[in-house]
N, C-alpha and C positions, 0 to 999 in steps of 0.2 A: 599473463592476459595482459593486451593491449588494452589504450585507454577508450577506443571506442568500444570493445565490447565488454568492459569494464563500466562504462557507461550506460550501454545499453541493457544490461544484465540487471543493472541498478532501476533502470527506468522500468523495466518488467514488472522486477521485484516490487517495486514500491506501488505500481498499479495492481498487482495482485493483491497486495495487504489491503492495500485503500478500499478496495472490493470486501474484504475479509469482516474490516473495522467497521466501514457504516452502518451496517446493519445492527450495531451495538448502542443500548440506551434510547431507542429510536422510539416515543410513543409520537400516537396521532394526536393532533389538537381536539379537545373536547367539540368544539364545533367548526364546522369547516367556517371559513370567513370566507366573501365573495370573494373571487376571483381564485380560490386556490383548492386544488384537490382535497376530497374528505379525508381523504388516506397520508396529506401531507405531516412530517412531522413538525410535533409545536415549536422545539428546542433542537434544531440539527447538531451546534456544538462543530460546525464543520473546522473551525482553525483547530481544536484541539484533537481532533480526528486526525488532520492531516499532520499535525508533530507528533503523534502519538505512531501515524502511519510510518515517517520520517525517521523516526528512532528504532522501529522493526527491523524495516528495511535495510537501514546500516546494518545493524547486528548480522542479519539475513548474507546482504553483501559480504561482510568481512567474514565470516564465515565459506561465503564461496571463495572468495580471493584466499584465504586461507589455503582449502580445499585445492585449488588450483596450485598454487605455490609448491603444496607436499604431493604434488602429482596422484594425488587420489581422483582427479577430473582435469580434461584439457579441452580445448574449441578449438584443436587444431584439423579435427577430422584426421581419419584413419586410424 
């Protein structure tokens, strides 16, 4: 796997995982504050979710890298 493909794969994996992780632990604020949507989360914990996403994406990318190195999958086409 070349560096550009590896980086692109990591970015795609990271974004898929962040969209899967974002809903966890979301609770709507009890009262809608002026200027905020009524369903906006009270405590989104975005830094924690970004760190968890990075860890999960790294593990998934390492599994992908292992699969490519052992010829279980390739990105060469054909």
